[in-house]
C-alpha positions in Angstrom: -98.5 93.6 129.6 -101.9 94.6 131.2 -102.6 98.2 131.2 -101.5 99.5 134.9 -104.6 100.4 137.0 -105.2 103.8 138.5 -106.6 102.6 141.8 -106.3 99.8 143.4 -108.9 98.6 146.2 -107.3 95.9 148.3 -109.8 93.6 149.3 -107.5 90.7 150.5 -109.4 88.7 153.6 -112.9 90.5 152.9 -115.6 88.0 151.7 -117.8 88.5 148.8 -120.2 91.0 148.4 -117.5 93.0 150.4 -115.2 93.4 147.4 -118.2 94.6 145.2 -119.2 97.1 147.1 -115.9 98.5 147.7 -115.3 98.7 143.9 -118.7 100.1 143.4 -118.3 102.8 145.8 -114.9 103.7 144.6 -115.3 103.5 140.8 -116.1 107.2 140.1 -112.9 108.0 141.7 -111.3 106.9 138.2 -112.0 108.7 134.8 -114.2 107.1 132.3 -111.8 104.6 130.3 -109.1 104.2 133.2 -108.4 101.0 135.0 -109.6 100.4 138.6 -108.3 97.0 139.9 -109.7 95.0 143.1 -107.3 92.6 144.8 -109.0 89.8 146.2 -108.9 86.3 147.7 -111.9 85.3 148.1 -112.8 82.4 145.6 -116.5 83.9 144.7 -114.6 86.9 143.5 -113.6 85.2 140.2 -117.6 84.8 139.3 -118.6 87.4 141.2 -116.9 90.4 139.6 -116.9 89.6 136.0 -120.8 89.0 136.8 -121.0 92.8 138.6 -119.1 93.7 135.3 -121.5 92.6 132.9 -124.7 93.9 135.1 -123.3 97.4 135.7 -121.9 97.6 131.8 -118.3 98.2 133.1 -115.5 96.2 131.0 -113.8 93.3 132.8 -110.6 93.5 131.5 -108.3 90.7 132.9 -107.9 88.6 136.5 -104.1 88.6 137.3 -103.1 86.1 139.4 -101.1 87.0 143.0 -99.4 85.1 145.6 -102.6 85.6 147.9 -105.7 85.8 145.7 -106.0 87.7 142.4 -106.0 91.3 141.0 -108.9 92.3 139.0 -108.7 94.9 136.6 -111.8 96.8 135.4 -112.2 99.4 133.1 -114.6 102.1 133.7 -117.2 102.7 130.8 -119.1 105.6 132.1 
């Protein structure tokens, strides 16, 4: 069972890079070690969100399929 995110950002219907911009802007709203989620249905998000996590040294936890799109869970590392 995946850890429940402390904050979920709804980016359904938004095209990349908007979901990543939303994530970057709100990451500091959760404490270090906590999970923040982005829901997105842009197919590019499947590659872009994990790539952003690697670039920014944040931990990509999981992709959880939803009825529309997916929820991408990211653990804040710093």
